[in-house]
C-alpha angles and dihedrals in degrees: 000000000000131000125253112275092216090057090053090054093048094048092048090051090048090051096046096087090053095059132233123005126185118217141210135179107243139139088032089295142061123290127196122212139192119197089352095303122117112243107169144333149175131256133166093274096050143279122331124205128195101220102154128252094272093060094040101088092052092046093051091063090064116100113266094010120124139159112288109246130175114212112307093334118115118267117283107239118236094023123097133188123223106205120233091247091060099037092093090072105101094195094053093045089046094047093049096045091048090053091044093053094043091051096044094044086056089061124087113262115258 
């Protein structure tokens, strides 16, 4: 199942001020990378952000944000999902992307 084309456009616009991102198809969706580290991506259920485990509890208090889970597997720590229904909120998307870029930029390049 493909992701929402409108969400891809929103995410690309959100990422533009941060500079270049590489991209790869994975998780049945599209993932975006900086310095070889996954930052965010799109799946059929919404936009996921790699924000780190320390930022996860605060992010989960935002409307429409839930732990990122693939199928029946347990949730992947440090990654959250912004549901399609909430993805129209510019402030939430911006906050999550800023956290994701900050976290992944703190990691060593791959």
